[in-house]
ROLO-189592 format. One line per field, with one value per residue: residue number from 1; residue in three letters; y, x, z of N, C-alpha, C, O in turn. Coordinates in pm, 1 decimal, padded with zeros to 6 digits. Example, Ala and Ser with C-alpha at 12.3 -4.5 7.8 and 13.67 -1.06 7.14 Angstrom:
seq = 1 / 2
type = ala / ser
npy = -00569.0 / -00225.0
npx = 01319.0 / 01285.0
npz = 00780.0 / 00708.0
capy = -00450.0 / -00106.0
capx = 01230.0 / 01367.0
capz = 00780.0 / 00714.0
cpy = -00330.0 / 00003.0
cpx = 01320.0 / 01290.0
cpz = 00780.0 / 00787.0
opy = -00331.9 / 00113.8
opx = 01423.6 / 01340.9
opz = 00846.5 / 00803.9
// end
This chain:
seq = 1 / 2 / 3 / 4 / 5 / 6 / 7 / 8 / 9 / 10 / 11 / 12 / 13 / 14 / 15 / 16 / 17 / 18 / 19 / 20 / 21 / 22 / 23 / 24 / 25 / 26 / 27 / 28 / 29 / 30 / 31 / 32 / 33 / 34 / 35 / 36 / 37 / 38 / 39 / 40 / 41 / 42 / 43 / 44 / 45 / 46 / 47 / 48 / 49 / 50 / 51 / 52 / 53 / 54
type = leu / tyr / phe / thr / leu / val / ala / ile / ala / ile / phe / ile / leu / pro / ala / leu / ile / ile / gly / thr / cys / tyr / ala / val / ile / val / val / ile / ile / trp / arg / lys / ser / ile / leu / arg / phe / asp / ala / ser / ser / asn / pro / ser / tyr / lys / ser / lys / his / his / gly / asp / pro / asn
npy = 17704.3 / 17782.3 / 17628.8 / 17330.2 / 17343.0 / 17386.2 / 17163.1 / 16989.4 / 17014.6 / 17005.9 / 16740.0 / 16551.5 / 16547.6 / 16484.5 / 16245.6 / 16069.6 / 16083.6 / 15955.4 / 15674.0 / 15616.5 / 15561.9 / 15368.0 / 15174.2 / 15116.5 / 15008.5 / 14802.2 / 14642.9 / 14570.8 / 14468.1 / 14264.5 / 14150.8 / 14056.2 / 13884.0 / 13631.7 / 13601.7 / 13513.6 / 13279.8 / 13117.4 / 12791.7 / 12575.2 / 12627.0 / 12595.9 / 12438.8 / 12364.3 / 12446.1 / 12205.4 / 11979.4 / 12038.1 / 12050.5 / 11838.0 / 11640.9 / 11530.1 / 11378.1 / 11476.8
npx = 10106.0 / 09893.0 / 09983.3 / 09957.7 / 09643.4 / 09563.3 / 09646.7 / 09482.2 / 09206.4 / 09219.9 / 09343.1 / 09361.2 / 09040.0 / 08899.5 / 09049.8 / 08940.2 / 08689.8 / 08643.3 / 08779.6 / 08600.8 / 08367.6 / 08410.3 / 08524.4 / 08235.9 / 08120.4 / 08262.0 / 08174.4 / 07875.8 / 07930.7 / 08002.6 / 07892.7 / 07652.0 / 07733.3 / 07824.9 / 07546.2 / 07460.3 / 07613.4 / 07676.6 / 07545.2 / 07596.7 / 07410.8 / 07135.8 / 06885.8 / 06708.9 / 06968.9 / 07122.7 / 06960.6 / 06931.3 / 07184.6 / 07373.0 / 07251.3 / 07071.3 / 06743.2 / 06548.3
npz = 13774.7 / 13591.3 / 13368.8 / 13461.9 / 13557.5 / 13284.9 / 13133.9 / 13313.4 / 13224.0 / 12932.0 / 12811.0 / 13042.3 / 13194.6 / 12960.3 / 12911.0 / 13118.2 / 13070.9 / 12862.5 / 12865.1 / 13089.5 / 12953.9 / 12797.9 / 12960.1 / 13058.2 / 12845.4 / 12766.1 / 12984.8 / 12946.8 / 12727.4 / 12781.5 / 12977.8 / 12849.1 / 12633.9 / 12788.9 / 12883.9 / 12647.2 / 12523.1 / 12712.0 / 12710.7 / 12906.3 / 13084.6 / 12935.4 / 12852.0 / 12571.9 / 12377.4 / 12451.1 / 12372.9 / 12072.9 / 11968.1 / 12083.9 / 11984.0 / 12184.1 / 12309.6 / 12492.4
capy = 17662.2 / 17798.7 / 17452.0 / 17234.8 / 17377.4 / 17382.1 / 17017.8 / 16885.7 / 17044.3 / 16949.8 / 16654.4 / 16485.3 / 16560.0 / 16465.6 / 16107.5 / 15994.0 / 16041.5 / 15850.0 / 15538.7 / 15577.3 / 15514.7 / 15236.2 / 15015.1 / 15055.4 / 14938.8 / 14708.3 / 14593.1 / 14538.4 / 14374.7 / 14092.6 / 14076.6 / 14022.0 / 13784.1 / 13575.5 / 13533.3 / 13424.7 / 13190.2 / 13023.6 / 12692.8 / 12487.3 / 12597.4 / 12596.0 / 12273.2 / 12352.2 / 12444.2 / 12101.9 / 11893.0 / 12066.7 / 12025.8 / 11759.4 / 11489.8 / 11454.1 / 11342.4 / 11562.2
capx = 09995.3 / 09838.3 / 10007.2 / 09866.7 / 09485.9 / 09534.1 / 09671.3 / 09389.4 / 09125.7 / 09245.8 / 09387.9 / 09301.9 / 08913.7 / 08838.6 / 09084.2 / 08885.9 / 08546.9 / 08637.0 / 08815.2 / 08519.9 / 08289.6 / 08505.0 / 08456.6 / 08140.8 / 08063.2 / 08286.9 / 08101.3 / 07835.8 / 07939.6 / 08081.7 / 07733.8 / 07582.8 / 07813.7 / 07826.1 / 07417.6 / 07435.5 / 07738.6 / 07575.2 / 07490.3 / 07566.8 / 07262.0 / 07018.7 / 06838.5 / 06658.3 / 07040.7 / 07235.4 / 06892.2 / 06920.6 / 07349.7 / 07380.7 / 07127.6 / 06986.3 / 06568.5 / 06472.0
capz = 13805.5 / 13477.2 / 13298.6 / 13514.7 / 13483.0 / 13135.9 / 13089.9 / 13301.1 / 13140.5 / 12793.5 / 12856.7 / 13203.0 / 13196.4 / 12882.5 / 12881.5 / 13204.7 / 13089.9 / 12737.1 / 13010.1 / 13165.7 / 12867.9 / 12755.0 / 13045.5 / 13047.8 / 12696.3 / 12774.8 / 13095.2 / 12882.7 / 12601.6 / 12828.3 / 13043.5 / 12713.9 / 12565.6 / 12909.5 / 12863.0 / 12513.9 / 12516.7 / 12857.5 / 12685.0 / 13002.7 / 13140.6 / 12819.4 / 12792.9 / 12480.1 / 12339.4 / 12434.8 / 12265.2 / 11936.4 / 11905.7 / 12122.5 / 11984.6 / 12343.0 / 12242.5 / 12554.8
cpy = 17648.2 / 17649.1 / 17401.2 / 17227.1 / 17304.8 / 17249.3 / 16939.2 / 16907.0 / 16982.5 / 16817.7 / 16527.8 / 16413.3 / 16422.4 / 16268.8 / 16012.9 / 15970.9 / 15947.3 / 15694.5 / 15478.9 / 15515.2 / 15375.5 / 15141.4 / 15020.9 / 14999.6 / 14816.0 / 14542.7 / 14507.9 / 14455.8 / 14229.5 / 14089.2 / 13971.3 / 13873.8 / 13650.3 / 13498.4 / 13435.3 / 13307.8 / 13088.7 / 12865.3 / 12610.0 / 12464.1 / 12613.6 / 12451.4 / 12273.8 / 12374.1 / 12278.4 / 11996.4 / 11917.9 / 12066.5 / 11926.6 / 11576.7 / 11428.0 / 11479.5 / 11447.7 / 11693.3
cpx = 09844.4 / 09889.5 / 09914.7 / 09697.7 / 09471.1 / 09506.7 / 09567.0 / 09276.3 / 09144.3 / 09282.3 / 09344.2 / 09111.3 / 08849.4 / 08899.1 / 08980.0 / 08772.0 / 08517.3 / 08713.5 / 08691.0 / 08361.9 / 08286.2 / 08503.1 / 08336.0 / 08057.8 / 08114.8 / 08230.2 / 07972.3 / 07786.4 / 07997.3 / 07965.1 / 07687.3 / 07626.1 / 07809.7 / 07680.7 / 07417.5 / 07498.7 / 07692.6 / 07522.8 / 07465.9 / 07431.1 / 07105.5 / 06990.8 / 06776.8 / 06838.3 / 07103.9 / 07100.6 / 06910.0 / 07099.6 / 07430.5 / 07335.4 / 07039.5 / 06812.4 / 06566.3 / 06506.2
cpz = 13675.1 / 13365.6 / 13345.1 / 13453.5 / 13326.7 / 13059.0 / 13121.0 / 13217.1 / 12968.6 / 12786.1 / 12948.0 / 13189.3 / 13082.1 / 12786.2 / 12992.4 / 13130.2 / 12872.9 / 12805.1 / 13093.7 / 13100.5 / 12822.0 / 12836.1 / 13102.0 / 12932.9 / 12729.5 / 12843.4 / 13031.8 / 12826.0 / 12655.3 / 12901.5 / 12950.1 / 12656.0 / 12641.0 / 12882.2 / 12716.4 / 12519.7 / 12611.9 / 12816.1 / 12802.3 / 13109.8 / 13056.1 / 12784.8 / 12602.7 / 12371.6 / 12313.1 / 12326.1 / 12133.9 / 11872.6 / 11915.5 / 12132.7 / 12143.5 / 12272.9 / 12405.2 / 12572.1
opy = 17568.7 / 17587.3 / 17408.2 / 17159.3 / 17215.0 / 17217.0 / 16849.7 / 16818.5 / 16915.1 / 16773.1 / 16422.0 / 16297.8 / 16318.5 / 16203.6 / 15900.0 / 15853.8 / 15909.2 / 15595.7 / 15367.6 / 15452.3 / 15295.3 / 15025.9 / 14942.2 / 14954.5 / 14718.4 / 14424.8 / 14388.6 / 14390.2 / 14125.6 / 13978.3 / 13848.9 / 13775.6 / 13550.5 / 13377.0 / 13319.0 / 13212.6 / 12973.3 / 12814.5 / 12567.1 / 12371.9 / 12636.7 / 12373.0 / 12184.0 / 12303.2 / 12230.9 / 11946.5 / 11818.0 / 12080.1 / 11895.7 / 11475.5 / 11327.5 / 11575.6 / 11535.9 / 11769.6
opx = 09751.1 / 09807.5 / 09800.2 / 09644.2 / 09402.3 / 09420.4 / 09526.3 / 09246.9 / 09057.6 / 09196.1 / 09298.2 / 09069.7 / 08787.5 / 08853.6 / 08944.2 / 08738.1 / 08422.5 / 08659.8 / 08672.2 / 08274.5 / 08193.4 / 08482.4 / 08311.4 / 07943.6 / 08039.8 / 08231.3 / 07962.2 / 07682.4 / 08025.1 / 07916.5 / 07682.9 / 07553.3 / 07792.2 / 07674.2 / 07381.8 / 07420.6 / 07673.7 / 07451.9 / 07352.5 / 07378.3 / 06995.5 / 07052.9 / 06809.4 / 06830.0 / 07128.3 / 07137.9 / 06906.0 / 07128.5 / 07521.0 / 07353.0 / 06979.1 / 06775.4 / 06639.1 / 06430.2
opz = 13663.4 / 13297.7 / 13300.5 / 13365.9 / 13278.2 / 12977.4 / 13047.0 / 13136.6 / 12913.0 / 12710.4 / 12905.1 / 13179.9 / 13105.1 / 12692.2 / 12958.6 / 13112.7 / 12804.4 / 12755.1 / 13142.9 / 13160.1 / 12811.2 / 12798.9 / 13193.3 / 12940.7 / 12728.9 / 12808.2 / 13060.4 / 12831.7 / 12595.5 / 12878.9 / 12961.7 / 12641.6 / 12571.1 / 12862.7 / 12697.8 / 12521.8 / 12573.4 / 12903.0 / 12823.7 / 13172.1 / 13106.2 / 12713.1 / 12525.1 / 12271.3 / 12202.2 / 12219.9 / 12062.2 / 11753.7 / 11838.0 / 12200.4 / 12181.2 / 12205.5 / 12359.8 / 12631.8
// end
């Protein structure tokens, strides 16, 4: 029982905390990259980069 509690306190809980933080960071970066590189819905991007005069 002692070994199990120590293993949970030293290894498993910090790993879960770090994994959760990493997942949140990845999701935030992923969402912002979708907004930044979504050129199909941005008409000003099309007009600047595809020669469309409108």
